[in-house]
C-alpha positions in Angstrom: -7.9 4.8 -23.0 -5.5 2.8 -20.9 -5.3 -1.0 -20.7 -6.3 -1.8 -17.1 -4.2 -3.9 -14.8 -4.6 -5.1 -11.2 -2.0 -6.7 -8.9 -2.3 -8.3 -5.5 -0.1 -10.0 -2.9 0.2 -13.7 -2.2 -1.5 -16.7 -3.9 -4.9 -15.6 -2.5 -4.3 -12.4 -4.5 -5.7 -14.4 -7.4 -9.1 -14.1 -5.7 -8.6 -10.3 -5.5 -7.5 -9.7 -9.1 -10.2 -12.0 -10.5 -12.8 -9.9 -8.8 -11.2 -6.6 -9.6 -10.4 -7.1 -13.3 -14.0 -7.7 -14.1 -14.8 -4.2 -12.9 -11.9 -2.6 -14.6 -12.9 -4.2 -17.9 -16.3 -2.6 -17.5 -14.7 0.8 -17.2 -15.1 1.1 -13.4 -12.7 3.2 -11.3 -9.5 1.7 -10.0 -10.4 2.2 -6.3 -13.8 0.4 -6.8 -11.9 -2.5 -8.4 -9.2 -2.7 -5.7 -11.8 -2.6 -2.9 -13.9 -5.3 -4.5 -10.8 -7.5 -4.8 -9.8 -6.9 -1.3 -13.3 -7.6 0.0 -13.4 -10.9 -1.8 -10.4 -12.0 0.2 -11.8 -10.5 3.4 -14.9 -12.7 2.9 -12.8 -16.0 2.5 -12.6 -17.8 5.8 -9.8 -20.0 4.5 -7.5 -17.0 4.4 -6.7 -16.7 8.1 -4.7 -13.5 7.9 -7.4 -11.2 6.4 -10.9 -10.4 7.4 -13.5 -13.0 8.4 -11.7 -16.0 9.9 -8.6 -14.1 10.7 -6.5 -15.4 13.6 -7.1 -13.5 16.8 -4.8 -11.5 19.1 -3.3 -12.8 22.3 -6.6 -12.6 24.2 -8.7 -14.2 21.4 -10.1 -11.1 19.7 -9.9 -10.5 16.0 -8.8 -7.0 15.3 -8.7 -5.8 11.7 -6.7 -3.0 10.0 -7.0 -1.5 6.5 -6.5 1.6 4.4 -7.4 2.8 1.0 -6.0 5.6 -1.3 -7.2 7.3 -4.4 -4.2 8.2 -6.7 -6.1 11.0 -8.5 -6.8 13.2 -5.5 -4.6 11.6 -2.8 -7.7 11.1 -0.7 -7.2 8.3 1.8 -8.7 6.7 4.9 -7.9 3.9 7.3 -9.2 1.9 10.3 -7.1 0.1 12.9 -7.9 -2.3 15.8 -11.4 -2.8 14.3 -13.6 -5.4 15.9 -16.8 -7.2 14.8 -16.9 -5.7 11.3 -15.7 -7.9 8.5 -15.1 -5.4 5.8 -12.4 -2.9 7.1 -11.4 -1.8 3.6 -15.0 -0.6 2.8 -15.1 1.1 6.2 -11.8 2.8 5.5 -13.3 4.2 2.3 -16.1 5.7 4.4 -13.6 7.3 6.6 -12.0 8.8 3.5 -15.3 10.0 2.0 -17.4 11.0 5.0 -15.0 12.4 7.6 -12.3 15.0 7.7 -9.9 12.4 9.1 -7.6 9.8 7.7 -7.5 7.2 10.5 -10.0 5.9 13.0 -9.1 3.3 15.6 -10.6 0.8 18.0 -14.0 1.5 19.5 -14.2 4.8 17.6 -13.8 2.9 14.3 -16.4 0.4 15.3 -18.8 3.1 16.4 -18.4 4.8 13.0 -19.0 1.5 11.3 -22.3 1.0 13.2 -23.3 4.6 12.3 -22.6 3.8 8.6 -24.8 0.7 8.7 -22.1 -2.0 8.8 -23.5 -5.1 10.7 -21.7 -6.4 13.7 -20.7 -10.0 13.6 -18.4 -12.6 15.1 -15.3 -12.8 12.9 -13.9 -16.0 14.3 -14.8 -19.4 12.8 -14.5 -22.8 14.5 -11.5 -23.5 12.3 -9.8 -20.2 13.1 -10.4 -20.6 16.8 -9.0 -24.1 16.7 -5.9 -22.9 14.8 -5.5 -20.0 17.3 -5.6 -22.4 20.2 -3.1 -24.8 18.6 -0.7 -21.9 18.0 -0.9 -20.3 21.4 2.5 -19.5 22.9 3.6 -22.4 25.1 1.7 -25.0 23.1 4.0 -27.6 21.6 2.8 -27.1 18.0 5.1 -27.2 15.0 6.7 -23.9 14.1 4.6 -21.8 11.7 5.4 -22.2 8.1 6.5 -18.8 6.8 5.8 -17.1 3.6 3.4 -17.9 0.7 0.3 -16.7 2.5 -0.9 -20.3 2.7 -3.1 -21.8 5.5 -2.9 -23.0 8.2 -0.8 -20.2 9.7 0.3 -16.9 8.3 0.1 -13.2 8.9 0.0 -12.1 5.3 -1.7 -8.9 4.2 -3.6 -8.6 1.0 -2.5 -5.4 -0.8 -4.3 -4.6 -4.1 -3.2 -2.0 -6.6 -5.2 -1.1 -9.7 -4.9 1.0 -12.8 -8.2 1.8 -14.6 -9.1 2.7 -18.2 -8.8 6.4 -17.5 -5.3 6.0 -16.2 -6.1 6.5 -12.5 -4.6 4.4 -9.8 -6.2 3.1 -6.6 -5.1 0.9 -3.8 -6.2 -1.1 -0.7 -4.3 -2.8 2.1 -6.2 -5.0 4.6 -5.2 -7.6 7.2 -6.0 -9.2 10.5 -2.4 -8.7 11.5 0.0 -10.9 13.4 -1.7 -13.8 15.1 -1.3 -13.6 19.0 -0.3 -9.9 18.7 -0.8 -7.7 21.8 -4.3 -6.2 21.9 -4.1 -2.9 20.1 -1.0 -3.7 18.1 -1.1 -1.9 14.7 1.2 -2.8 11.9 1.8 -1.1 8.6 -1.5 -2.1 6.9 -3.7 0.9 7.9 -0.9 3.5 7.7 -0.7 5.6 4.6 2.9 5.7 3.4 3.8 2.4 5.1 1.5 -0.3 4.0 0.1 1.6 1.0 0.7 4.8 -1.0 -0.9 5.8 -4.3 -0.3 8.8 -6.5 -1.3 9.0 -10.2 1.7 11.2 -11.0 4.2 8.6 -9.9 2.8 5.2 -9.0 1.2 2.9 -6.5 3.0 0.6 -3.9 2.2 -1.7 -1.0 3.7 -4.1 1.4 3.1 -7.3 3.3 4.9 -9.2 6.0 6.3 -7.9 9.4 4.7 -4.5 9.5 7.0 -3.0 12.1 9.9 -3.3 9.6 7.8 -1.7 6.8 6.9 1.2 9.2 10.5 1.9 10.1 11.4 2.7 6.5 8.1 4.2 5.3 8.2 1.5 2.7 5.3 2.3 0.3 6.0 6.1 0.1 9.7 5.3 -0.5 8.8 3.2 -3.5 6.4 5.8 -5.0 9.0 8.5 -4.6 11.6 6.2 -6.3 9.2 5.8 -9.2 8.6 9.6 -9.3 12.4 9.9 -9.6 12.4 7.7 -12.7 12.9 4.2 -11.4 10.8 1.3 -12.7 8.3 -0.4 -10.4 10.7 -3.4 -10.2 13.7 -1.2 -9.3 11.6 0.6 -6.7 10.6 -2.7 -5.0 14.2 -3.9 -5.0 15.4 -0.5 -3.5 13.0 -0.8 -0.5 14.0 -4.5 0.2 17.6 -3.4 0.2 16.6 -0.7 2.7 15.0 -3.3 4.9 18.2 -5.5 4.7 20.5 -2.5 5.5 18.4 -1.5 8.5 18.5 -5.0 9.9 22.3 -5.0 9.6 22.4 -1.7 11.5 20.1 -3.1 14.2 22.0 -6.4 14.5 19.0 -8.5 13.7 18.2 -10.9 10.8 16.1 -9.2 8.0 12.4 -9.6 8.5 10.2 -11.5 6.1 8.7 -8.7 4.0 7.6 -8.2 0.4 6.5 -5.3 -1.8 4.6 -4.7 -5.0 4.4 -1.7 -7.2 2.4 -0.4 -10.2 3.1 2.7 -12.3 0.8 4.8 -14.5 2.1 3.0 -17.6 0.8 -0.4 -16.3 4.3 -1.8 -15.5 4.5 -3.9 -12.3 7.2 -4.9 -9.9 7.7 -7.1 -6.9 10.5 -8.1 -4.5 11.0 -9.6 -1.1 13.6 -10.4 1.5 15.4 -13.8 1.4 13.4 -16.9 2.2 10.1 -15.1 2.1 8.8 -17.2 -0.8 6.6 -14.3 -2.0 4.1 -14.8 -4.8 1.8 -12.2 -6.3 -1.1 -12.2 -8.8 -1.5 -10.0 -11.9 -4.4 -9.6 -14.2 -4.6 -7.5 -17.4 -7.8 -8.9 -18.8 -10.6 -11.2 -17.4 -9.6 -14.8 -17.2 -5.9 -13.9 -17.8 -4.4 -14.1 -14.3 -0.8 -14.8 -13.7 0.7 -16.0 -10.4 4.3 -14.9 -10.3 7.2 -15.4 -7.9 9.0 -12.2 -6.7 12.7 -11.6 -6.8 14.3 -12.4 -3.5 17.1 -10.1 -2.3 19.4 -11.2 0.5 21.7 -9.0 2.7 24.6 -9.9 0.4 22.9 -8.7 -2.7 23.9 -5.2 -3.8 
């Protein structure tokens, strides 16, 4: 029997790992624990970058993205541009389990959710609408505070990775995406290999931050393949951050604010981020034993 562990992005990841570790301690599967943790964050209206209460796109509509992956079988599923359903991670699991597909988007994803019995609801709250209005382009509001995943303004994904007592890995990535994004914009969060990748034979990995930059490098798959080649989770995270920095140099732009977490089949964890991202992540190995840790920052000058 393996000692279970669960890891999640940002300070609100503490909510996720607290919910998930209880299930892992009971012997429940890793994917069940990861989804339960993610859903606890989706339900929290104070987290304005995930699920219910997430900040809307440029026309005022909340569109959610999520994916899930089972490391034992490599089964996976995702939804993108999902409206009026507050639990995209749970719906992504239904895509994985009940369809031959990996990704459903937009109205098709919502129709599938209705068919599966998910209730339709308004995802904005009075507080999220007020914050969206205050941050509309052209308004003279203060610049958004970056990093940390803290209210009142962020675009921080919750990624949850779990290892269960049987040694199986599972993962979830869920977000409401960039506030004021163009309608239909999809970042890395619902894309297998970008925002999430999980394989019992190598490890699990996920990202958060500016999704376009994570997509460009296939961030999560790159980390898992680095672990397969013998690198530790920490080394794999640092590798992918250096890749982001190198690509930014090639493109002549500053490195985006992105961060990554990883978990291997031995229960070892890793985390790293680009400079000034101020990334924190939560880890739990037993109920009521949750750590909030600061990730290593890697700047363009760091080799």
